[in-house]
C-alpha positions in Angstrom: 148.3 74.2 114.9 146.0 75.6 112.8 142.8 75.3 114.6 144.4 76.7 118.0 144.9 80.2 116.6 141.4 79.7 114.8 139.7 79.0 117.7 140.4 82.5 119.6 139.7 84.4 116.2 136.2 83.0 115.8 135.2 84.2 119.5 135.9 87.9 118.6 133.2 90.4 117.9 132.4 90.8 114.8 133.3 94.6 113.5 129.5 96.9 113.2 131.5 99.1 111.1 132.0 96.4 108.6 128.5 94.9 108.8 126.7 98.7 108.0 129.2 98.8 105.1 127.9 96.0 103.8 123.9 97.2 104.5 124.5 99.8 102.9 126.6 98.8 99.8 123.8 96.1 98.9 120.5 98.8 100.1 122.4 101.2 97.4 123.0 98.3 94.9 119.3 97.9 95.5 117.4 101.1 94.8 120.3 101.9 92.1 119.3 99.0 90.2 115.4 99.7 90.7 115.8 103.3 89.7 117.3 102.0 86.8 114.3 99.8 85.8 111.9 102.5 86.6 113.7 105.5 84.1 114.3 102.9 81.2 111.0 101.4 81.2 108.6 104.5 82.1 106.8 103.7 85.2 107.2 106.7 86.7 108.6 110.1 86.1 112.0 110.2 85.6 112.6 112.7 87.5 112.6 111.1 91.2 113.6 108.0 89.6 117.2 109.9 88.8 117.2 111.6 92.2 117.3 108.1 94.0 119.6 107.3 91.6 122.3 109.7 92.4 121.3 109.1 96.2 122.2 105.4 95.5 125.7 106.4 94.4 125.7 108.3 97.7 124.9 105.3 99.7 128.3 103.5 97.9 130.2 106.5 98.5 129.1 106.4 102.3 129.6 102.8 102.5 133.3 103.2 101.1 133.9 105.2 104.0 132.5 103.0 106.5 134.1 100.2 104.8 137.8 102.1 105.8 137.2 102.6 109.3 135.8 99.0 109.4 139.2 98.0 108.2 140.9 100.6 110.9 139.4 99.4 113.6 140.0 95.7 112.4 143.8 96.6 112.6 143.6 97.9 115.9 141.3 95.8 118.2 141.7 92.5 115.7 137.6 92.0 115.3 136.7 90.0 112.7 134.6 91.7 109.4 137.2 91.3 106.9 135.1 89.6 104.2 132.2 92.1 104.8 134.4 94.7 104.0 135.3 92.9 100.7 131.6 92.5 100.0 131.1 96.3 100.1 133.9 97.3 98.3 133.2 95.1 95.2 129.7 96.3 95.3 130.7 99.7 95.7 133.1 99.3 92.8 130.3 97.8 90.9 128.1 100.8 91.3 130.3 103.9 90.7 132.5 102.7 88.2 130.6 104.0 85.2 129.4 106.9 86.4 133.1 107.8 87.2 133.8 107.6 84.0 130.7 109.7 82.8 132.1 112.4 85.5 135.4 112.1 83.5 133.0 112.4 80.4 131.4 115.9 81.8 134.5 117.9 82.5 136.3 116.4 79.0 133.5 117.0 76.6 131.8 120.4 75.8 128.3 120.5 77.5 126.3 120.2 73.9 123.3 117.9 73.2 122.4 118.6 69.8 125.0 117.0 67.2 124.1 117.8 63.1 126.0 116.7 60.2 124.9 120.6 58.7 124.3 123.3 61.0 123.6 125.8 58.5 120.4 124.0 57.8 119.9 121.0 60.2 117.5 118.1 59.7 114.5 119.5 61.1 112.1 117.4 64.3 108.6 117.6 62.2 107.2 114.3 64.6 109.2 114.5 67.1 108.7 118.4 68.2 105.5 117.6 69.9 107.9 114.9 71.8 110.1 117.8 73.1 107.0 120.3 74.1 106.9 118.4 77.1 108.5 120.2 80.9 111.7 120.3 81.3 112.9 119.0 77.5 115.1 120.6 75.2 113.5 122.3 72.7 113.0 120.9 68.7 114.6 124.0 67.1 118.4 123.5 66.6 120.5 124.4 69.8 122.5 127.4 67.4 126.0 128.7 66.6 127.5 128.6 70.0 126.9 124.3 70.0 127.7 124.2 66.4 131.3 126.0 66.8 131.9 123.6 70.4 130.9 120.6 67.7 133.7 121.6 64.7 135.9 121.4 68.0 135.5 118.5 69.6 134.1 116.4 66.7 135.5 117.5 63.9 134.7 114.0 61.5 131.4 114.6 62.2 130.6 115.6 58.3 127.7 115.2 56.0 127.7 111.9 54.1 127.8 111.8 49.8 126.9 108.3 48.4 127.5 107.3 44.8 123.9 106.3 44.9 120.8 107.3 44.0 118.2 108.8 46.5 115.8 105.9 47.1 119.3 103.5 47.4 120.4 105.5 50.3 117.7 106.3 51.9 116.4 102.3 52.1 119.7 101.8 53.7 119.7 104.1 56.0 116.4 102.8 57.0 117.6 99.2 57.2 120.4 100.6 59.4 117.7 102.0 61.8 115.8 98.9 61.9 119.2 96.7 62.6 119.3 99.5 65.7 115.6 98.5 66.6 115.1 102.6 66.8 111.3 103.1 67.3 110.6 105.3 64.0 108.0 108.2 64.3 108.3 108.9 60.6 109.2 107.8 57.4 109.3 109.6 54.1 110.6 108.0 51.1 112.2 110.4 48.5 109.1 111.4 46.3 109.5 113.5 43.4 109.8 116.3 42.2 112.0 116.8 45.0 113.8 113.7 45.9 113.9 114.5 50.4 113.1 111.6 52.3 113.5 111.7 55.5 113.1 109.4 59.2 112.3 110.7 62.2 113.2 107.8 65.3 114.0 107.6 69.0 117.1 106.4 70.0 118.2 104.9 73.8 120.7 105.4 76.0 122.4 101.9 76.7 121.8 101.9 80.6 119.7 104.8 82.0 117.6 104.2 78.4 117.3 108.2 77.7 115.2 109.4 74.8 117.7 110.4 71.9 115.6 111.7 68.9 117.3 111.8 65.6 116.1 113.0 62.6 118.0 112.0 58.9 117.4 113.0 55.6 118.0 112.0 52.2 118.5 114.0 48.8 120.1 114.2 45.7 123.4 115.2 45.2 126.0 115.7 42.1 127.6 112.7 42.2 124.3 110.4 43.8 123.2 111.1 47.0 123.3 113.5 49.9 122.9 112.2 53.6 122.6 114.5 56.7 121.6 113.2 60.5 120.9 115.1 63.4 120.7 113.4 67.0 119.4 115.1 69.8 119.1 114.7 73.4 115.6 115.4 75.3 116.5 116.2 78.2 119.7 117.4 80.1 122.3 120.1 78.6 125.5 118.1 78.2 124.9 115.1 76.4 127.9 113.2 77.8 129.3 112.7 74.0 126.1 110.2 73.4 125.1 111.8 70.6 128.8 112.3 68.4 129.0 108.6 69.6 125.7 107.9 67.6 126.3 110.0 64.3 129.6 108.4 64.1 128.7 105.4 64.1 126.1 105.8 61.9 127.8 107.8 59.1 130.7 104.8 59.5 128.4 101.8 58.9 126.1 103.6 56.0 129.4 104.2 54.1 130.5 100.7 54.7 126.5 99.1 53.6 126.6 101.1 50.8 130.5 100.5 49.5 129.5 96.5 50.1 126.5 96.9 47.8 128.6 98.4 45.4 131.0 95.7 45.6 128.7 93.2 45.1 126.7 94.7 42.2 130.1 94.9 40.2 130.8 91.7 40.7 127.2 90.4 39.5 128.0 92.5 36.4 131.8 91.4 36.0 130.6 88.0 36.5 130.8 85.4 33.2 127.5 84.4 32.5 127.3 80.6 32.8 127.6 79.1 28.9 124.8 77.4 27.6 124.9 73.0 27.4 126.0 71.9 24.2 122.9 70.6 22.1 123.3 67.1 22.8 124.0 64.9 19.1 121.3 63.5 17.9 121.8 59.3 17.6 121.0 57.3 14.4 119.3 54.1 15.4 120.1 51.1 13.0 117.1 48.8 12.4 
């Protein structure tokens, strides 16, 4: 009985709209993946590649519209093509899911790109300044009072880090975390007399597109030990979609945990009882 019904269905033509929906989705996937690879590894200028990426998003949206039109046509005339529609929709969702999340972040978060723990005297970009001198790049100077006010409203927990450690110890822990994250270190200067101010300048990358975001970290003496200030700024675009604040907050948490763990290990080592020396063996008197 199933074969009797399936045979006429197999003779129905495949919906042209369903085929085009799948073609558009596959092409959008290839174009989007190719543009991400080009941007991340710097094969070409990122602006044409970024335009290609937005074009891929437009094709994915068009594919969804064509898929709905194909579904309506199949519902009316009974033609085949539901499998192609489902493939197209799955690809389109995979392509558009993360950009849709970023669009929500764009509407929700303030349009700033420069985050720092010290808006009054932010860590400078010295070695990184020449990398921010290109066409379309954000300036190396701090964004200013407006950015500081927007940051305080959106991210009130971002504050200087005060550690009960020497500046050199704090600098060593920061350097370990930077290397663990595989940021590209452009310059590092350990705390040296007389001021004992240490600096690290590095380049971080966004997770998917790989956009460059510059980081400057300053370590200096404080009444309780050492103070660490962090600045993270997007090299391009006026809106960072929250990536710089997330990077600074995570580094603050990891730095506090690392110093606390190091202090705990040192205290345990000091409090551990010393091993008692083995008692000397009693001399055995030999008898003749």
